[in-house]
C-alpha angles and dihedrals in degrees: 000000000000113000114179138025095252090055090049090051090050093051093046091046090051092049091049090051089052089050090052090051091050089051090053089051088049090055090048091049092051090049093048090047094050095049095077090047089056091049092050090049092054092046092051093045092051097037094110091063096061141036113242093211091056094050100039092118088064099038098052095057089041092054091047091053091047093051090049091049092047092052091045090051091049090049094051092046092051094045093051093046090051091048094048089051091052093048092049088051092053091050090051089052091053090049090053093048096045110046092176091060096052097097095046095047091047090063092057 
């Protein structure tokens, strides 16, 4: 159990640092997820300049890599949303336990 105010500050500070890390992972996941969409956009825009059947040996590995990147991006996004929700829940629990800290934590 948390005993004094300085320990509460340290715990909340640690939780907020973990939340910032999760937000950074969320940004990374969004960037990884949008990369395949950009590649598909370029391929569709330039599709009149090449024959798909002639460049199948390039397109199949490219589609495979894009699918893997899209799933990786979705996984990172899901994991960071879940972690952010858990951290917010822990901060809410601290606020309920420590009424004197409510105003200070609300400003964070």
